[in-house]
N, C-alpha and C positions, 0 to 999 in steps of 0.2 A: 732688272735683268734683261740681257738681250740674248735671242737665241736665234742661231743663223746656221744654215748647212754648207758646209765647205766641199767642194771638190777640189782635188789635187792641183788643177791646172787652171783655175779662176784667177782672174785678175782683180785688183782691188775695187775696179769699176765695177765688175759684174757681183762682187761680196756685196757692195752697196746697194746695187739697184734690188738684190734680193732682200735684203735689211729692209728696205723702204717699204718692201710689199708686207711686211710683217710687222714693222714695228713704228711708232710715232716718230716724229720729226727729231724730238730733243735726244731720244736713245741714237737715232740714227747720226747726229752731230757727234754724240760722244765717241760712238763707234769709229768714226771719222777721224776724230781727233788721235784716237790710239792706233789707229793704221800708220797716222802720219807719224807719230812718235816713235813706232816700232820700225818704221823707214829709217827715221835719222839715226836711231842707234844703230842699226845695220850698217849704214853708211860711214858712221864714226868707226865702227869696229872694223870694217874693211879697211879705212884710210890709214888705223892705228898698223894694221897689218902691212901695208906697204911702205909704212916708216921704218920698220925691222929691218 
């Protein structure tokens, strides 16, 4: 389980920096992958809306 504290205006880089202070490398790697996947889904949704 990964615990992190988010602020509304944090960048992904800031989120990762804070996560690295709290967690081991394997959890941070998984968290980075999840952030990347979320961004890819967001881009796909935006692209689909532009095609409408």
